[in-house]
C-alpha positions in Angstrom: -0.1 0.0 0.0 1.0 3.4 -0.7 1.3 6.2 1.8 -1.7 8.0 0.4 -3.7 4.7 0.8 -2.7 4.4 4.3 -3.4 8.0 5.2 -6.9 7.7 3.6 -7.7 4.7 5.4 -6.6 5.9 8.7 -8.6 9.1 8.2 -11.9 7.0 7.2 -11.1 5.1 10.7 -10.9 8.5 12.4 -14.1 9.9 11.2 -16.5 7.0 10.3 -19.6 9.3 9.7 -17.6 11.9 7.4 -17.9 10.3 4.2 -21.9 9.9 4.3 -21.9 13.3 6.1 -21.0 15.1 3.0 -23.7 13.5 1.1 -26.0 14.5 3.5 -25.3 18.1 3.1 -25.6 17.8 -0.7 -28.9 16.0 0.0 -30.1 18.8 2.3 -29.1 21.4 0.0 -31.0 19.6 -2.9 -34.2 19.3 -0.6 -33.9 23.0 0.5 -33.8 24.2 -3.2 -36.8 21.8 -4.3 -38.8 23.3 -1.1 -37.9 26.8 -2.1 -39.3 26.3 -5.8 -42.4 24.4 -4.5 -43.0 27.3 -2.1 -42.6 30.0 -4.9 -44.7 28.2 -7.2 -47.4 27.6 -4.5 -47.2 31.4 -3.4 -47.6 32.4 -7.1 -50.7 30.4 -7.5 -52.2 31.8 -4.3 -51.5 35.3 -4.9 -52.2 35.7 -8.7 -55.6 37.0 -9.9 -57.9 34.5 -11.8 -60.2 36.1 -14.1 -60.7 34.0 -17.1 -62.2 35.8 -20.3 -62.5 34.5 -23.8 -59.6 37.0 -24.9 -57.4 35.5 -22.4 -58.1 31.9 -23.3 -57.6 32.7 -26.9 -54.4 31.1 -28.7 -52.1 34.3 -29.9 -48.6 34.9 -30.8 -46.6 37.9 -29.4 -50.2 39.8 -29.0 -51.1 39.2 -32.5 -54.5 37.3 -33.1 -53.7 34.0 -35.2 -54.5 34.1 -38.8 -54.5 31.2 -41.3 -53.1 27.8 -40.3 -50.5 26.8 -37.6 -47.8 25.7 -40.1 -45.0 27.7 -40.8 -41.7 27.2 -42.3 -38.3 27.3 -40.2 -35.0 28.3 -41.2 -32.9 25.2 -40.7 -29.7 26.7 -41.1 -29.8 28.3 -37.7 -30.1 24.9 -36.2 -27.1 23.8 -38.0 -25.0 26.9 -36.5 -26.3 25.7 -33.1 -25.1 22.2 -33.6 -21.8 23.2 -34.8 -21.4 25.5 -31.8 -22.4 22.6 -29.6 -19.8 20.5 -31.2 -16.9 22.9 -30.5 -18.3 23.7 -27.1 -18.0 20.0 -26.1 -14.4 19.8 -27.8 -13.4 22.7 -25.6 -14.8 20.8 -22.4 -12.8 17.7 -23.4 -9.5 19.6 -24.1 -9.0 21.0 -20.4 -8.9 17.7 -18.5 -6.8 16.4 -21.3 -4.1 18.8 -20.5 -4.4 18.2 -17.0 -3.9 14.4 -17.4 -1.1 15.2 -20.2 0.8 16.8 -17.7 0.6 13.7 -15.2 3.9 11.5 -15.3 3.2 8.4 -17.5 0.3 9.5 -19.7 1.9 11.8 -21.9 2.2 9.6 -25.2 -1.1 7.7 -24.6 -3.0 11.1 -24.1 -1.4 12.9 -26.8 -2.5 10.0 -29.3 -6.0 9.9 -27.9 -6.4 13.6 -28.2 -5.2 13.7 -32.0 -7.7 10.9 -32.6 -10.5 13.0 -31.1 -9.4 16.1 -33.0 -9.3 13.9 -36.0 -12.9 13.0 -35.8 -13.7 16.7 -35.2 -11.7 17.9 -38.2 -13.7 15.3 -40.5 -16.7 16.6 -39.3 -15.8 20.2 -39.8 -14.5 19.4 -43.2 -17.8 17.6 -43.9 -19.7 20.6 -42.9 -17.5 22.9 -45.1 -17.9 20.7 -48.2 -21.7 20.7 -47.8 -21.6 24.5 -47.7 -23.1 24.7 -44.1 -20.4 27.1 -43.2 -21.3 29.8 -45.9 -23.6 32.5 -44.4 -26.3 33.2 -47.1 
């Protein structure tokens, strides 16, 4: 056993309830959060005025009366930009832990190869999006 394992075992023996005590604090905080939201919604329901009229019950869009059918065309290109953003945001999330592990002794070559494989997949996806013309703003 290493020194850190022995130290952790002796710490656990000295404080037997401390491990689950930290989880009880998280559980208590979650319960208080749920209670706070429930009280806020309950207070809103009790304090709001309820006067239903036909105008209030009618479907509307931004204060304008509905005209025609409910079907409308949506520009898909904006969703593609959102997906590309999510892809690169996830990429940056994976790069920070990789940099931490890369600095650890004994993991340099393995993590370097794994990260280049990961970046290769992202590069192929970006090249595919470029070839499809997704990255051109029209």
